N, C-alpha and C positions, 0 to 999 in steps of 0.2 A: 501558406499556412499552408503542410504535407499530405496531404487526403486521409489518410491511415489516420495519422497520429488524431486530426481534428475530430474522427469519427470517434477513438477512443477514450477522449478527451469530453465528450459529452455524452459518451456511454458511462463513465463513470463519476459526471457531473452531479453536484450535492450542494444544496443552499449556501452560500458563506455571507453574513453579513458581515464582509470584513472592510475596514480602512480602502484596499487594494481594490474594493471592488465600488469602491465609495470614488474612487478617485478617477477606474476607468470610466464609470461612470460621468462624468464632471467634465473630463478631457474629452471624451468621446461627443456629447449630447452638442460641443459647436460643428464639431466637422458632419453632425448630423444634418443642425440646420440648417448652412449653409451648404449642404450636397459635395463634401469639400472630399468625401470618400472617395467621388466617383473617376477625379484623375486619381486616385493612386494605384490603379490592376487591381489586381488578385487582391494584395496590402489591404486596399481599402472594404473590400467586401468580408476579409478576417476581421476587421475594424468591428463593423458593424454585428457580425456574429460574435464576436465580445465585448461588443458593447447591450447585447439582448442581455448575455446570459447575467452581466454586469449589471441591468435595471432589475431583471428578475430575484438579485442575493438583496437589492435591495428596495422591491416590493413596488419598484415603478413598474408596473401592466404597462401605461399606455406607452409606454418608452418602448417595452419589450414586443409590442404588437408592431410600432411605427416599422422597428428594425424588419422583426418576420416576411412583413408585408412586403419591402424594400426584397430582399434575400428571395421571397418566394418567387415576385416576380421578375427575379435577373436567373433564379434559376428554381424552378415549379415542378421539377422532378427530382431535385439530387437528398439522396439519403441523405444528407446532412441539414436538408434541411424540413425532412420528414421529422429525425431526431428532437431538433429545436423547438418542435412545434407542440412534440410531448412534450416536452419540459416545459412550457408557455404553458398546455393546459393542467399538467402537474401542480401549477400554482395556487389556479385558484381552484378546479373542475375536479369532483368527487373522486376518486381511486375505480369505480368501478365503468366512470368513463370514461379516465384515460386507460384503463386496458385496454375494452374494445375498442380504441381508436389504435391500439396497440396488436391487437388481433387481426383487425383492417390491414393493416399495414404488411401482417407477417402472412397474410393469406394470398396478396398481391404477390408478397414479392420477399423469400426465409431467408434469404440472402444478406440479410444485413445484417450482422452480427450485437452490433449498439440497440438496436426494439428492442433484441432477448433477453440485454444486461437489462436494458428501462421497463423490461414487462417485470425480470424480477426483482429490480430494484420494487418499485409498487406494492407487489406480492409480498416485498420483507418489511414494508415501512406498515403493511397492514397489519400486521405479523402471520401471514402466512408461509411460515417457512418452509412445509413441505413442499409445498405447490412449488417455490422461489428455486427450492433445489431443482426438483425436476426440469423448472423452465430453464434454467444457467445447466443439468446434464444434459438435457437437449442438444443446446446452442452450441457442446462442446465436444456430441458427438460428430458433431459438421466440419465445424472450427475450433478443431481440435488447440492450431497454436495460438489461439487470443488469449497473454499469460493473465492479462487481467481478469479473467474471467477466473480462470483458475482460484487464483488470489479471494477473488469472491467469495466463489465456494466455497473455500477456505476458511473463510470469514464466518462465511453461517455458522460452518459446524464451529467454529471455535464459541459461536454466541450459545451454543448450546453444550458446547464441553465433551463438542465428540470430536474426541483431540485423533484419535486414530484416522479415520476418513476426514477431517484434516491434513493431515501428515499427506497421505494419500496425494490427496490434490494440491500441495504444496510441492510434493515430488513431480510433479506436471510441470510444474514453474520452475523448477530448477534445469530439470532438462531441455526446456526450453530457452531458459537466458540463463546457461550456465556460467555465465561471467558475472552476475550479479549477485555481490554481497549482502545484500540490504533482504532477497529472498533466502537466503542460506542464514542468518540473524532469526526469519523468522522462524523459518523450520525448527533451525533449532531451543527457541524459543518455549515451539509448541510442543518438541521430542520432551522438556524441563516439564512441562504439565503434564503430559505424559506419562511421566514417572519412566519413563528411556533412558535414563542420565547417562551410559558407556555414548549411548543414540548425540543424545545433545551435547554432550563435552566434543565427540569428536567432530560436532558439525559448529559450534564455538572455536575452535581451531581450526576450521579450514575460513573463516570468518578473516581471525587472526593472519593466515596464511593468506588472505588475498587481499587483504587492506595494511598491510603493517608496510613500507616505505623500503623495501630490498634495494630497489635502485639508488635509495639516496646518500649521501656525502653521510650519514650516521647508522651507526650498524645499530638494526630493532633494538637491542640491550641498552641503550641507552639514549634511546624518541622517549617521543611524550606520550601515548596512549592518546588517544580523545575519540570525538562522536562514536559512528560506528567499531572503531577496533578499542575504543572503553568498554563500548558493550560487549562485546563479544569478552575483554578479560573480564570480568565481570562476573558473566557465561561461568563462564571458566572457573574462578576462583568459589562460586555456587555449586558447582557440580563435582570438583574433586573434594570439598568440603561435605557434601553427602557420600561419595563416595566413600571417607575413610571413614566417617560416623557413621553412616550408616547400610550396615556390607553387605545386608538384604539386595544394597541397589544395584550391588553388585553382576551379582545372580538374578536378577531380574528383568530383563530387557527385553521389552516384545520381539524387539530386529533382530533381535542375536548378536547384537555388536560386540564386540572385545573390550570388556576393561582396560587400562592399562594397568602393564604390573607395578606392583607394590614401590618399589626403587624411584618408578617414572612418575604416578601418581603423585611420593609423594613431591618429586622435583617440579611438577608441574602449578602443585599444590604453593610450594615457594616463590614460584615467576609468577604465577598470578599477583603475588601479595604485595611482589615487590614491584608490579606493574601498576597494580590500584595504586602504590601509597606514594608512584613517582607521580601518576596523574592529581593524586587528591592534592601532595605540595603545589600543582605547577596551578589546577585551579586556586584552589583557598587560599596560597601564600602560607600558610600556614603548616605545621608538623602533623600529619597523619596521625586521626587515636591510635592507641599502640594496643588496643585488640581487634580483631577481625571479623566479631562481627558491627564492634561497631561504624570499625572501614567501613564493611557491607554496606550498612544501612544510611553513612553517609552521603556514598557514591551515586546509591540506588535514587537519592532523590534529585542528584545534577546529570544524571544521564537519560531522565524523562522527558 
């Protein structure tokens, strides 16, 4: 497994008692019991790391500890093992003890961004949001290119309804990953919550532009929106409806983003309605609701 990706995965780890982790645990136990992982080279050690996480997901600390011993013996000074050890402590130890462990690691080596994020995760879990923000901000001052750190910081601000700060954090993620439509969609949704409707509309349209298959055999107007594209068209419809019915939204853009002209707004409203009706017909195989409010409500439950 690529080293940086693995650290990012560990940094963002959250326990999930899922069927997938249960399957990983059951499949990995055979390799663990027979030592078959050792003959698989680098892939074998990755299997043991995944097995440790799956075991923690399922509450099996005995297997997790065995995996950790194997990895620690093989890679005693690995930052990945330090992070994995911290995640193991999170499963059974009080937050204060885990935070001390992370602080000790950072005192020895402050270059492990994953440790910063795990520390912020614990602080957030214990309701210490101000300190979590401080830790992430300090980390990002040094590791500016950690996109996941900016996303996590934005998520904390969103949980506190501090939408302006969330947008500022997300803007860094967009700069660092300008080809990722999911980040643009999150930015558009956050701008809508911040009541910056012109900015929200602009970003929803950006998502549509990024995800509509212009190179396909079918013209975008004849395609069927799905997934992230459908969510973006739903956002476009919400924005156009708000701009049409609430004139105040035209002139209250905190970002000073200009709203479309009346003719263009009307055209976008009609186009978004057509796109949503096409998607509804494809998903439900029945005529869409005639009312726009009913259509929006029906699709909103289908795209979550």
